[in-house]
C-alpha positions in Angstrom: 5.5 15.5 10.5 2.3 16.1 8.5 -1.1 15.2 9.8 -1.4 12.3 7.3 2.2 11.2 6.9 3.3 8.9 4.1 4.9 5.9 5.7 6.5 2.6 4.6 6.5 -0.2 7.2 8.7 -3.3 7.0 8.3 -6.4 9.3 10.6 -9.4 8.9 11.2 -10.6 12.5 9.4 -13.9 12.0 9.1 -16.4 9.1 6.4 -14.1 7.6 7.4 -11.0 5.6 5.0 -8.1 5.9 5.3 -4.7 4.1 2.7 -1.9 4.0 2.5 1.6 2.6 0.0 4.1 4.0 -0.7 6.9 6.5 -1.5 4.8 9.5 -5.0 6.4 9.7 -8.0 4.1 10.1 -9.6 5.4 6.9 -6.3 6.3 5.1 -4.9 4.7 1.9 -3.2 1.4 2.3 -1.1 -0.9 0.1 0.2 -4.1 1.6 1.8 -7.5 1.1 2.3 -10.5 3.4 4.0 -13.7 2.4 6.9 -16.1 3.2 9.9 -14.5 4.9 12.8 -16.1 6.6 15.7 -16.7 4.2 13.7 -15.3 1.3 13.3 -11.9 2.9 16.6 -10.5 1.8 15.9 -11.2 -1.9 12.2 -10.3 -2.1 11.9 -7.3 0.2 13.2 -4.6 -2.1 11.2 -5.7 -5.2 8.1 -5.8 -3.0 8.7 -2.3 -1.8 9.1 -1.1 -5.4 5.8 -2.8 -6.3 3.9 -1.1 -3.5 5.4 2.3 -4.4 4.5 1.8 -8.1 0.9 0.7 -7.1 0.5 3.8 -4.9 2.0 6.3 -7.2 4.1 7.6 -4.3 7.8 8.3 -5.0 10.3 7.1 -2.3 11.3 10.8 -1.9 7.7 11.7 -1.1 7.6 9.5 2.0 7.9 11.0 5.5 9.5 8.1 7.3 10.5 4.4 7.0 9.2 2.2 9.9 10.6 -1.2 10.7 10.2 -3.9 13.3 13.4 -3.7 15.3 13.1 -6.9 17.3 13.3 -9.1 19.2 13.0 -11.9 16.6 14.9 -13.6 13.9 18.5 -12.3 13.9 18.7 -12.4 10.1 15.2 -10.9 9.7 16.0 -8.0 12.0 19.3 -7.2 10.3 17.5 -7.4 6.9 14.7 -5.0 8.0 17.1 -2.5 9.5 19.5 -2.5 6.6 16.7 -2.1 4.0 15.1 0.7 6.1 18.5 2.5 6.3 19.2 2.0 2.6 15.8 3.3 1.6 16.1 6.3 3.9 19.5 7.2 2.4 18.1 6.7 -1.0 15.8 9.7 -0.5 18.6 12.1 0.3 18.4 15.5 -1.3 19.3 19.1 -0.6 16.2 19.5 1.6 16.9 16.3 3.5 20.7 15.7 3.5 20.4 12.8 5.9 17.5 11.2 4.1 14.2 10.1 5.5 13.7 9.6 9.3 13.7 6.0 10.4 11.4 4.7 13.1 12.4 1.4 14.8 9.4 -0.2 16.6 9.5 -3.1 19.1 8.1 -6.2 17.4 6.3 -7.3 20.6 4.5 -3.9 20.7 3.5 -4.5 17.0 2.3 -8.0 18.0 0.3 -6.5 20.9 -1.2 -3.9 18.6 -2.1 -6.5 15.9 -3.9 -8.4 18.7 -5.6 -5.3 20.1 -6.9 -4.3 16.7 -8.1 -7.8 15.8 -9.9 -8.1 19.2 -11.6 -4.8 18.6 -12.6 -5.6 15.1 -14.2 -8.8 16.3 -16.3 -6.8 18.8 -14.8 -8.5 21.8 -14.3 -6.8 25.2 -11.0 -5.0 25.6 -8.6 -6.9 27.7 -6.9 -5.3 30.7 -3.5 -6.2 29.3 -1.9 -8.1 26.4 1.0 -10.4 26.9 3.0 -10.5 23.6 4.8 -13.8 23.1 7.2 -14.7 20.3 9.0 -18.0 19.9 12.7 -17.3 20.5 13.7 -20.9 19.6 16.2 -22.7 21.8 13.5 -23.5 24.3 12.7 -19.9 25.2 10.1 -17.2 24.5 10.3 -13.4 24.0 7.7 -11.8 26.3 6.5 -8.3 27.0 3.4 -7.1 28.8 1.3 -4.1 27.8 -1.5 -2.4 29.6 -4.5 -1.8 27.2 -5.6 1.8 27.9 -8.0 4.2 26.0 -4.9 6.2 25.1 -3.1 3.1 23.6 -0.8 0.3 24.7 1.5 1.1 27.6 4.5 -1.2 28.2 4.6 -2.7 31.7 7.9 -4.5 31.2 10.7 -4.5 28.6 11.1 -7.4 26.2 12.9 -10.3 27.8 13.6 -14.0 27.4 11.6 -16.4 29.5 11.4 -20.2 29.7 7.9 -21.5 28.9 7.7 -23.2 32.3 8.4 -19.8 34.0 5.9 -17.8 32.0 2.9 -18.1 34.3 4.9 -16.9 37.4 6.5 -14.1 35.4 3.1 -12.8 34.0 1.4 -13.1 37.4 4.2 -11.1 39.1 4.0 -8.4 36.4 0.2 -8.1 36.6 0.2 -7.9 40.4 2.9 -5.2 40.3 1.4 -3.0 37.6 -2.4 -3.4 37.5 -5.3 -3.4 39.9 -6.3 -6.7 41.6 -8.2 -9.0 39.3 -6.7 -7.7 36.1 -6.1 -10.4 33.5 -4.0 -10.5 30.3 -4.9 -11.8 26.8 -2.1 -14.1 25.7 -1.1 -13.4 22.1 1.7 -14.8 19.8 3.0 -17.8 17.9 4.1 -20.0 20.9 1.1 -22.0 21.7 1.8 -25.0 19.4 5.6 -25.0 19.7 5.4 -25.1 23.5 2.0 -26.8 24.0 3.1 -29.1 26.8 4.9 -26.5 28.8 2.1 -23.9 28.4 -0.8 -26.4 29.0 -1.6 -25.0 32.4 -1.1 -21.3 31.6 -4.3 -19.4 32.5 -5.9 -16.8 30.4 -7.5 -16.4 26.9 -5.2 -17.0 23.9 -5.1 -15.5 20.4 -2.6 -16.7 17.8 -0.9 -13.6 16.3 2.2 -12.2 14.6 3.6 -8.7 14.4 2.7 -7.1 11.1 3.5 -4.1 8.9 -0.1 -2.8 9.3 0.3 -2.7 13.1 3.6 -0.7 12.6 1.7 1.8 10.4 -1.0 2.3 13.1 1.6 2.8 15.8 3.9 5.0 13.8 2.1 8.4 13.8 2.0 8.7 17.6 5.5 7.4 18.0 6.9 9.9 15.4 4.9 12.7 17.1 6.5 11.7 20.4 10.0 12.1 18.9 11.0 8.5 18.4 12.1 8.9 14.8 15.9 8.6 14.2 18.5 9.4 11.7 19.1 6.3 9.5 22.6 5.6 10.8 21.3 5.6 14.4 18.7 2.9 13.8 19.7 -0.5 15.3 18.0 -3.9 15.8 16.9 -5.0 19.3 18.2 -8.6 19.7 17.5 -9.2 23.5 19.4 -12.5 23.2 23.1 -12.2 22.4 23.6 -15.9 21.8 22.6 -17.2 18.3 22.9 -21.0 18.6 23.1 -23.8 21.1 26.0 -26.2 21.6 25.4 -29.9 20.8 25.1 -30.7 24.6 22.6 -27.8 25.0 20.5 -29.1 22.1 20.5 -32.6 23.5 19.4 -31.4 27.0 16.6 -29.4 25.4 15.5 -32.4 23.4 15.4 -34.6 26.5 13.6 -31.8 28.5 11.0 -31.3 25.8 10.4 -35.1 25.5 10.0 -35.4 29.2 7.5 -32.5 29.4 5.4 -34.1 26.6 5.4 -37.4 28.5 4.4 -35.8 31.8 1.6 -33.8 30.1 
């Protein structure tokens, strides 16, 4: 991998679609787009990639890797990002690269934590001990992962997992106690604070609304590629965490009642 790799990053795990082309270096070239995702991602993603390649003057075959947010997140969004990343990687096949471009799947919660770390740093705010990355998993649950914020980068303290909003405080407290020195605190980051306002009302710690983005994927990619995390295109897979896609009618009704009760209590 060259010192300044040419990278394409794709993030469609939420209702926001994010694409970026660059080297991942702080002062490196960057072409980017962010806009509505969700159901639109499958039809708009490839034209957006082409627009960025045209704007940069880089050919697809000149790229060194394709990076994508592998999940957890929207099932459809994750499948879209993975399939497009694989298709683009295969599209660059030639005699020198018979398997196409390397593909780098990156955890979306790590990208969310990196987006938060970077924004915090750019604002001149003190570095937090840890960042708790939180994404709305729908169906009354969150995706959560905790990262230690070290001078060498973000270090995962727990794998991505599902958590009920009411259980989040105890979960994070246990992780912090088990992994960091006494008194360590976590910056809470994600898109869950409005959706679960009642259940998270008493959750301690500073909060920052945030989403995973393609720029964060670019910043993370060089170190991950250097550490050997790149894969052949056909080996790349989404990370769902949850196997179940939808609730039954009874489960939706129980969730509605529980949410209404929590709002009344709060």
